[in-house]
C-alpha positions as CSV (number, residue, x, y, z in Angstrom):
1,K,0.0,0.0,0.1
2,K,1.4,3.4,-1.0
3,D,1.0,6.6,0.8
4,A,-1.6,9.1,-0.7
5,S,-0.3,11.8,-2.5
6,V,-3.3,13.6,-4.1
7,R,-7.0,14.0,-3.2
8,C,-9.8,13.8,-5.6
9,V,-12.1,16.8,-4.5
10,D,-15.2,15.3,-6.1
11,C,-14.9,11.9,-4.5
12,K,-13.4,13.0,-1.2
13,K,-10.8,10.3,-1.5
14,N,-7.0,10.3,-0.9
15,L,-5.1,8.5,-3.7
16,C,-1.5,7.5,-4.3
17,E,0.3,8.6,-7.3
18,E,-0.4,5.4,-9.4
19,H,-4.2,5.5,-8.7
20,S,-4.6,9.3,-9.2
21,E,-3.5,8.8,-12.8
22,L,-6.1,6.1,-13.5
23,H,-8.7,8.2,-11.6
24,N,-7.9,11.6,-13.3
25,S,-10.5,12.6,-15.7
26,P,-12.1,16.1,-16.7
27,S,-14.9,15.1,-14.4
28,H,-12.7,14.8,-11.4
29,N,-10.8,17.4,-9.7
30,I,-7.4,16.1,-8.2
31,S,-5.3,18.3,-5.7
32,K,-2.1,17.6,-4.2
33,I,-2.4,16.8,-0.6
34,H,0.4,19.2,0.3
35,D,-1.3,22.0,-1.4
36,V,-4.6,21.2,0.6
37,Q,-2.6,21.0,3.8
38,E,-0.9,24.3,3.1
39,T,-4.2,25.9,2.4
40,L,-5.6,24.6,5.9
41,I,-2.5,25.9,7.7
42,S,-2.9,29.3,6.0
43,L,-6.7,29.4,7.1
44,R,-5.9,28.2,10.7
45,S,-2.8,30.0,11.6
46,T,-3.8,33.5,11.0
47,G,-7.2,35.5,11.3
48,T,-6.9,36.8,7.7
49,K,-6.5,34.2,5.1
50,Y,-3.7,34.4,2.7
51,C,-3.0,32.6,-0.5
52,T,-0.2,29.9,-0.4
53,T,0.7,30.6,-3.9
54,H,0.7,34.2,-3.6
55,P,1.4,35.0,0.2
56,A,0.9,38.7,-0.3
57,N,-2.7,38.2,-1.3
58,I,-5.6,37.6,0.8
59,L,-8.0,34.8,-0.3
60,E,-11.1,36.5,-1.7
61,K,-12.6,34.0,-4.1
62,Y,-13.6,30.4,-4.2
63,C,-12.9,28.3,-7.3
64,T,-16.1,26.1,-7.7
65,N,-14.0,23.7,-10.2
66,C,-11.2,23.1,-7.6
67,N,-13.4,23.5,-4.6
68,K,-10.4,25.8,-3.3
69,S,-10.2,29.3,-1.7
70,I,-8.1,31.4,-4.2
71,C,-6.7,35.1,-4.5
72,I,-7.6,37.5,-7.2
73,A,-4.1,36.7,-8.8
74,C,-5.1,33.0,-8.9
75,S,-8.4,33.7,-10.4
76,R,-6.5,35.5,-13.4
77,Q,-3.9,32.9,-13.6
78,E,-4.1,29.1,-13.2
79,H,-7.9,29.4,-12.3
80,K,-8.7,31.9,-15.2
81,H,-11.0,29.4,-17.1
82,H,-12.7,28.2,-13.9
83,R,-15.9,29.4,-12.3
84,S,-15.3,31.1,-9.2
85,K,-17.4,33.1,-6.5
86,D,-16.8,35.5,-3.8
87,L,-15.5,33.8,-0.6
88,S,-17.8,35.4,1.6
89,V,-20.8,34.2,-0.6
90,V,-19.6,30.6,-0.4
91,M,-18.6,30.9,3.2
92,K,-22.1,31.9,4.6
93,P,-24.0,28.7,4.2
94,M,-20.8,26.7,5.3
95,N,-20.6,28.8,8.4
96,D,-24.6,28.2,8.8
97,Q,-24.1,24.4,8.3
98,L,-21.0,24.4,10.8
99,A,-23.0,26.2,13.5
100,S,-25.8,23.7,13.0
101,L,-23.5,20.8,13.2
102,I,-21.9,22.3,16.5
103,N,-25.2,22.7,17.9
104,N,-26.1,19.1,17.1
105,V,-22.7,17.9,18.7
106,K,-23.4,19.9,21.8
107,T,-26.8,18.5,22.0
108,R,-25.7,15.0,21.6
109,Q,-22.8,15.7,24.0
110,K,-25.5,16.6,26.7
111,D,-27.4,13.4,26.0
112,L,-24.1,11.2,26.2
113,D,-23.3,13.1,29.7
114,K,-26.7,12.2,31.0
115,S,-26.5,8.7,29.8
116,L,-23.1,8.3,31.5
117,F,-24.4,9.6,34.7
118,L,-27.2,7.0,34.7
119,V,-24.8,4.1,33.9
120,D,-22.5,5.2,36.6
121,L,-25.8,5.5,38.9
122,M,-26.6,1.9,38.1
123,E,-23.4,0.6,38.4
124,T,-23.3,2.1,42.0
125,R,-26.6,0.5,42.7
126,I,-25.4,-3.0,41.3
127,Q,-22.2,-2.7,43.4
128,E,-24.4,-2.0,46.4
129,S,-26.7,-4.8,45.5
130,L,-23.9,-7.2,45.2
131,I,-22.5,-6.3,48.6
132,V,-25.9,-6.8,50.4
133,E,-26.4,-10.2,48.4
134,K,-22.8,-11.2,49.3
135,D,-23.4,-10.5,53.0
136,K,-26.8,-12.5,52.7
137,I,-24.8,-15.5,51.4
138,E,-22.0,-15.2,53.8
139,S,-24.7,-15.1,56.6
140,E,-26.4,-18.1,55.4
141,I,-23.1,-20.2,54.9
142,E,-22.3,-19.3,58.8
143,K,-26.0,-20.5,59.6
144,I,-25.3,-23.6,57.8
145,K,-21.8,-24.1,59.5
146,D,-23.4,-23.5,62.9
147,D,-26.1,-26.1,62.1
148,F,-23.5,-28.9,61.6
């Protein structure tokens, strides 16, 4: 098994170099994983999002062909024949969806916390019942011993 070096943006699959060549077609957008990682690092490390290709430029566009944030220079160069939208227009529904997912996770976390509390409570009650039953059994054994 070879390490993945590219990602098919359409299929959302990581591929090795060999399989990427077989997978590559006009209907699939292949990006190098390193490029994707660099973009993510750029997005996470600063409040302002800068282009990895043109580090002085702020990311303002979103290439819908490549599913990638790009700067104005990128939109005029390597992405000039691609469709692009303003990044803010694309980010609004993504941010809304992310907020919804975060709320769902928080709700599930609360439910899990309640369930965990109930499991702990049940475990405590079972342990207490075991002690009581053990004491009963030991008491019965002592009675039987005394009878002999």
